[in-house]
C-alpha positions in Angstrom: 35.7 -19.1 -8.4 33.0 -17.8 -10.6 33.0 -14.0 -10.2 29.2 -13.9 -10.4 29.0 -16.1 -7.3 31.3 -14.0 -5.3 29.0 -11.2 -4.1 26.0 -13.4 -3.2 28.2 -15.7 -1.2 30.0 -12.8 0.5 26.6 -11.2 1.4 25.4 -14.5 2.9 28.6 -14.6 5.0 27.9 -11.0 6.1 24.3 -11.8 7.0 25.3 -15.0 8.9 27.8 -13.1 11.0 25.3 -10.3 11.6 22.7 -12.7 12.8 25.0 -14.8 15.0 27.5 -12.3 16.3 30.6 -14.5 15.8 31.3 -17.7 14.0 34.1 -20.1 13.1 35.0 -21.1 9.5 33.3 -24.4 9.8 30.1 -22.8 11.2 30.1 -20.3 8.4 30.7 -23.0 5.8 27.6 -24.9 7.1 25.5 -21.7 7.3 26.1 -20.5 3.7 26.6 -24.0 2.2 30.0 -23.6 0.7 33.4 -25.2 1.5 35.6 -24.0 4.3 38.2 -23.1 1.7 35.7 -20.8 0.0 34.8 -19.3 3.3 38.4 -18.5 4.1 38.8 -16.9 0.7 35.9 -14.5 1.3 37.0 -13.8 4.9 40.4 -12.8 3.7 38.9 -10.3 1.3 36.5 -9.0 3.9 39.3 -8.6 6.4 41.3 -6.6 3.8 38.2 -4.3 3.4 38.0 -3.8 7.2 34.7 -5.6 7.4 35.8 -8.6 9.5 37.9 -9.1 12.6 39.2 -12.3 14.0 40.3 -13.4 17.5 41.4 -16.6 19.2 39.0 -18.2 21.6 39.7 -20.9 24.1 37.3 -23.8 23.8 38.3 -26.6 26.2 41.7 -28.2 25.9 44.0 -27.9 22.9 44.6 -25.1 20.5 42.3 -22.1 20.6 39.9 -21.7 17.7 39.5 -18.7 15.5 36.2 -16.8 15.6 35.2 -14.1 13.1 32.9 -11.2 13.7 31.9 -8.0 11.9 33.7 -4.8 12.6 31.9 -1.7 13.9 32.2 -0.1 10.4 30.7 -3.2 8.8 27.7 -3.1 11.1 27.2 0.5 10.2 27.5 0.2 6.5 25.2 2.2 4.3 24.3 4.4 7.2 27.1 6.9 7.4 24.9 9.9 6.5 22.3 9.0 9.1 25.2 8.7 11.6 26.6 12.1 10.7 23.2 13.8 11.0 22.3 12.1 14.3 25.8 12.8 15.8 25.6 16.4 14.9 22.1 16.7 16.2 23.1 15.3 19.6 26.2 17.5 19.7 24.0 20.6 19.2 21.4 19.4 21.8 24.1 18.9 24.4 25.8 22.2 23.6 22.6 24.2 24.0 20.6 22.3 26.5 21.3 21.3 30.2 22.0 17.6 30.7 18.7 17.0 32.5 16.8 18.4 29.5 18.7 16.1 27.1 17.9 13.1 29.3 14.3 14.1 29.4 14.1 14.5 25.6 15.7 11.1 25.0 13.3 9.5 27.5 10.4 11.0 25.7 11.7 9.7 22.3 12.0 6.2 23.8 8.5 6.5 25.2 7.1 7.6 21.9 8.9 4.8 19.9 7.7 2.1 22.4 4.2 3.4 22.7 3.2 2.1 19.3 4.7 -1.3 20.1 3.1 -1.5 23.5 -0.4 -1.3 22.1 0.3 -4.3 20.0 2.3 -6.3 22.5 -0.3 -5.8 25.3 -2.8 -7.9 23.3 -0.4 -10.9 23.0 0.2 -13.9 25.3 3.6 -13.7 27.0 5.7 -16.0 24.7 4.4 -14.4 21.6 4.9 -10.9 23.1 8.6 -11.5 23.5 9.0 -13.1 20.1 7.2 -10.1 18.6 9.4 -7.7 20.4 12.4 -9.4 18.8 10.8 -9.1 15.4 10.1 -5.4 16.0 13.7 -4.8 17.1 15.0 -6.6 14.0 12.9 -4.3 11.8 14.6 -1.3 13.5 18.1 -2.7 12.7 18.9 -4.7 15.8 19.9 -8.4 15.7 18.2 -9.8 18.8 17.1 -12.9 20.5 15.3 -13.7 23.8 15.7 -16.7 26.1 14.0 -17.7 29.4 16.3 -17.7 32.4 13.6 -19.3 34.7 11.6 -17.9 37.6 9.6 -15.7 35.2 12.7 -13.8 34.0 14.1 -13.5 30.5 17.3 -12.5 28.8 17.3 -10.3 25.7 20.5 -10.3 23.7 21.3 -7.7 21.0 24.2 -8.9 18.8 24.0 -5.7 16.7 22.7 -2.3 17.7 21.9 0.5 15.2 23.0 3.0 17.8 26.4 1.4 18.8 28.5 3.8 16.7 26.7 6.9 18.0 26.9 5.7 21.6 30.7 5.9 21.4 30.4 9.7 21.3 27.1 9.9 23.1 26.9 7.1 25.7 23.6 8.4 27.1 21.9 7.1 23.9 22.2 3.6 25.4 19.5 4.6 28.0 17.1 5.1 25.1 17.4 1.4 24.2 16.7 0.1 27.7 13.8 2.6 28.2 12.2 1.6 24.9 12.3 -2.1 25.8 11.0 -1.5 29.3 8.1 0.7 28.1 7.2 -1.7 25.3 7.0 -4.7 27.6 5.8 -3.0 30.7 8.6 -4.6 32.7 11.7 -3.6 34.5 14.9 -4.0 32.5 18.5 -4.3 33.7 21.5 -4.0 31.3 24.2 -6.5 32.1 26.6 -6.0 29.2 27.0 -3.4 26.4 28.7 -3.3 23.0 29.9 0.2 23.7 32.1 -1.0 26.6 33.6 -3.8 24.6 31.2 -6.7 25.0 30.1 -8.8 22.1 26.5 -7.9 22.7 24.1 -5.8 24.7 22.3 -8.0 27.2 19.2 -7.1 29.2 17.6 -9.0 32.1 13.8 -8.6 31.8 11.9 -8.9 35.1 8.5 -10.2 35.6 6.4 -9.1 32.7 3.0 -7.6 33.5 -0.1 -9.9 33.6 -1.2 -11.9 30.6 -3.9 -10.3 28.4 -7.4 -11.2 29.5 -6.4 -12.1 33.1 -8.0 -10.0 35.8 
């Protein structure tokens, strides 16, 4: 294999897994337009670096298939200094402030972060509002998608969360995510799964979103 092609291909594999959460060899081969043999070569190298993990998944009858996903370290790459700073800051807050004050401060942070988004989202029709929220979350480091579940409800799935590593030491940080989404959309939000507790994604059920813009 040409050495000059190695890094771009490996980066495409990385980004494909980051966007989809988990994939098989054949799915990766299609996504990055290389042969399955080449994909396996890169996956072996990424596993050796601690960037990839693999597990067997039952898929109907027959032998289980192998699916690959990024490790927590891979999802947090290039952000170790930010992680250290944030972790130490939260440690100090929790040491010197009562729990109710920490919760209040995090709620205010979530409200401030979502306030800018809310002004933009309020002016959009519902389908575009949800799509735009996914774009904004992606810009903040999430890998998200939204789907309708019928009856005016929606499911927001985050395959990667920029706070996942911090939440292992500070689980209360997960409340910031839910509060931010709820404030931005002006709708109730219920978390049904969480990366911190071992799920493949953070999943939120979004209740009836407030009235369309322009409707009385």
